[in-house]
C-alpha positions in Angstrom: 12.0 2.7 -59.7 12.5 6.1 -58.9 15.8 7.1 -57.0 13.9 8.5 -54.2 11.6 5.5 -53.9 14.6 3.5 -53.6 16.3 5.4 -50.5 13.2 5.2 -48.8 12.9 1.6 -49.0 16.3 0.8 -48.1 15.9 2.6 -44.6 15.8 0.1 -41.4 12.5 -0.1 -40.0 11.7 -1.9 -36.6 8.6 -3.8 -38.2 6.1 -3.9 -40.7 4.0 -1.7 -38.9 6.5 1.0 -38.7 7.1 0.9 -42.3 3.5 1.0 -43.1 3.3 4.0 -41.1 6.2 5.6 -42.9 4.4 5.0 -46.3 0.9 6.4 -44.9 3.0 9.8 -44.1 4.7 9.7 -47.3 1.4 9.6 -49.3 -0.2 11.7 -46.9 -3.1 9.8 -46.3 -5.2 8.8 -42.9 -4.7 5.1 -41.3 -8.4 5.5 -41.2 -8.3 5.3 -45.1 -5.7 3.2 -46.4 -5.4 3.2 -50.0 -4.6 -0.4 -50.1 -3.8 -1.1 -53.6 -1.3 1.7 -53.8 0.5 0.9 -50.0 0.5 -2.8 -50.8 2.5 -2.0 -54.2 4.9 0.3 -52.5 5.3 -2.3 -49.5 6.3 -5.2 -51.9 8.6 -2.9 -53.8 10.3 -2.2 -50.3 10.7 -5.8 -49.9 12.0 -6.5 -53.6 14.7 -4.1 -52.9 15.9 -5.4 -49.9 16.0 -8.9 -51.9 17.9 -7.4 -54.5 20.4 -6.2 -52.1 20.6 -9.6 -50.5 19.5 -8.1 -47.1 17.4 -10.6 -45.0 14.0 -9.8 -44.7 12.0 -11.0 -41.3 9.3 -13.3 -41.4 7.3 -10.3 -39.7 7.6 -8.2 -43.0 6.8 -11.4 -44.9 3.6 -12.0 -43.0 2.2 -8.5 -43.0 3.0 -8.6 -46.9 0.8 -11.8 -47.3 -2.2 -9.8 -45.0 -2.0 -6.9 -47.4 -2.6 -9.0 -50.4 -5.2 -10.6 -48.5 -6.9 -7.3 -47.7 -6.5 -6.1 -51.4 -8.0 -9.0 -52.8 -10.9 -8.7 -50.5 -11.0 -5.0 -51.4 -11.0 -5.6 -55.3 -13.9 -8.3 -54.8 -17.5 -7.0 -56.3 -19.6 -6.1 -53.7 -23.5 -6.1 -53.7 -25.4 -3.0 -52.6 -27.6 -5.2 -50.0 -24.6 -6.5 -48.5 -23.2 -5.2 -45.3 -19.5 -6.3 -44.8 -16.8 -5.0 -42.3 -14.1 -3.0 -43.9 -11.3 -5.8 -44.1 -8.8 -3.0 -43.3 -10.4 -2.5 -39.8 -8.2 -4.7 -38.0 -4.9 -3.3 -39.4 -6.0 0.3 -38.7 -7.0 -0.6 -35.2 -3.0 -2.1 -34.8 -1.7 0.9 -36.5 -3.4 2.9 -34.2 -2.1 1.3 -31.3 1.4 1.2 -32.4 1.4 5.1 -33.3 0.3 5.7 -29.7 3.1 3.4 -28.5 5.6 5.0 -30.7 4.4 8.8 -29.9 5.1 7.7 -26.2 8.3 6.0 -26.7 9.3 9.1 -28.3 8.2 11.5 -25.8 10.0 9.4 -23.1 13.4 9.4 -25.2 13.2 13.0 -25.6 12.9 13.3 -21.8 15.3 10.8 -20.7 18.0 13.1 -19.7 15.4 15.7 -18.0 16.4 14.8 -14.5 20.1 14.0 -15.4 21.4 16.7 -13.2 19.0 16.6 -10.4 19.8 15.5 -7.3 17.5 14.3 -4.6 18.0 14.5 -0.9 17.4 11.6 1.4 14.4 11.7 3.6 15.3 12.6 7.3 14.2 10.3 10.1 12.2 12.9 12.5 11.9 10.9 16.0 8.4 11.2 17.1 8.2 13.4 20.1 7.1 11.3 23.3 3.7 12.5 24.5 3.6 14.3 27.7 1.4 13.1 30.4 2.9 15.5 33.2 -0.4 17.4 33.0 -2.7 14.5 33.5 -5.6 15.2 35.9 -7.8 12.7 37.8 -10.3 12.8 40.7 -8.4 11.7 43.6 -11.4 11.6 45.9 -13.8 9.4 43.3 -10.6 7.2 43.3 -10.2 6.5 46.9 -14.4 6.2 47.3 -13.9 3.4 44.5 -11.3 1.8 46.5 -13.1 1.8 50.0 -15.9 0.1 48.0 -13.8 -2.4 46.9 -12.5 -3.1 50.3 -15.7 -3.3 51.8 -17.0 -5.7 48.9 -13.9 -8.0 49.4 -13.8 -8.4 53.2 -17.7 -9.2 53.3 -17.0 -12.1 51.0 -13.6 -12.9 52.4 -13.0 -15.7 55.3 -11.5 -14.6 58.6 -8.9 -12.5 58.5 -5.3 -13.9 59.3 -5.1 -11.7 62.4 -7.8 -13.9 63.7 -5.2 -16.7 64.1 -2.3 -14.4 65.5 0.6 -16.8 67.0 -0.8 -19.5 64.5 -0.4 -17.8 61.1 2.3 -15.3 60.3 1.1 -11.9 59.0 0.6 -11.8 55.1 3.4 -9.5 53.5 2.7 -8.1 50.2 5.4 -6.0 48.4 4.2 -3.0 46.2 6.5 -4.0 43.4 5.2 -7.6 43.1 1.7 -5.7 42.8 3.1 -3.4 40.0 4.1 -6.5 38.0 0.7 -7.8 38.7 -0.8 -4.7 37.2 1.8 -4.5 34.1 0.8 -8.1 33.1 -2.8 -7.6 33.0 -2.4 -4.2 31.3 -0.2 -6.1 28.8 -3.0 -8.6 28.0 -5.8 -6.2 28.0 -4.4 -3.0 27.1 -7.3 -0.9 29.3 -9.0 -2.5 32.5 -11.7 -0.9 34.7 -10.6 -0.1 38.1 -13.1 -2.4 39.4 -11.6 -5.3 37.2 -8.2 -4.9 38.5 -9.1 -5.9 42.2 -11.8 -8.7 41.3 -9.5 -11.7 41.8 -7.8 -9.9 45.0 -9.2 -11.9 48.0 -7.0 -10.1 51.3 -6.8 -6.5 52.5 -2.9 -6.4 52.2 -2.9 -7.3 48.9 -5.5 -4.6 48.2 -3.9 -1.7 49.9 -0.4 -2.7 48.0 -2.1 -2.9 44.5 -3.9 0.4 45.1 -0.2 1.8 46.2 1.3 0.0 43.1 -1.3 2.0 40.9 -0.8 5.4 42.2 3.0 5.0 41.8 2.5 4.0 38.6 0.5 7.1 37.6 3.0 9.3 39.2 5.8 7.8 37.1 3.3 8.0 34.2 3.3 4.5 33.2 -0.3 4.3 33.5 -3.3 6.7 32.8 -6.5 6.6 35.0 -9.5 8.2 33.4 -12.0 9.3 36.1 -14.3 11.2 34.0 -16.7 8.7 32.6 -19.1 6.3 34.4 -16.3 3.7 35.1 -13.1 4.5 36.0 -10.7 3.3 33.1 -7.0 2.4 33.9 -4.6 2.5 30.5 -0.9 1.5 30.1 1.2 4.4 28.6 4.6 3.1 28.5 6.6 0.3 30.2 8.5 1.1 33.0 9.4 0.0 36.6 8.5 1.5 40.1 11.5 2.2 42.3 9.7 2.9 45.5 8.4 0.3 48.2 6.1 1.1 50.7 
């Protein structure tokens, strides 16, 4: 056994595939054309050298030795010209190819593990989203008043006689604008958007209608709601939470 061979065989390898790659590189041959007889012989010499120095050989290396001997025996068997058999080295080549890719990737990562050692990164700033500005919102007040007049007319035609017909018997109905604002908010919390007509559909008396309309105007002024009068239907949309402070 040559001295340079012995020094190679006593190197520590992570596994049998790494040893095979080393032997292929040493013999300057490709993994796609493994001289199986020569490589198997060198592989077995490596195992013998470890045993000679009482170094424990793992089961992985022994299993690979068995596989190499099996491939070697298949390669030495005579073949007939008409027979088309797979190359016995095919599976071993695929495993070596995959291991070589992993080894190259590991070496690359190891070489760059300290590349960002002195890099420092600033934590992202929390930028508060600017509140939308609805101060320039515009709407057609005349159309809004016309729509409200239609609702008043429809409601009174369907409603029973007003309470004023029973003055002295029943007191005058009082409806607060604040309570109607809460009504509008509740509707918008459930539906987010509603039509102007739908807002008044369940209201049966003129005082409640007027108080609801005044509450809507005040909520528009405070930018709590947005009223879009540009389409066929007038649409009311909630902008934000808020309270009205003025009572009419």
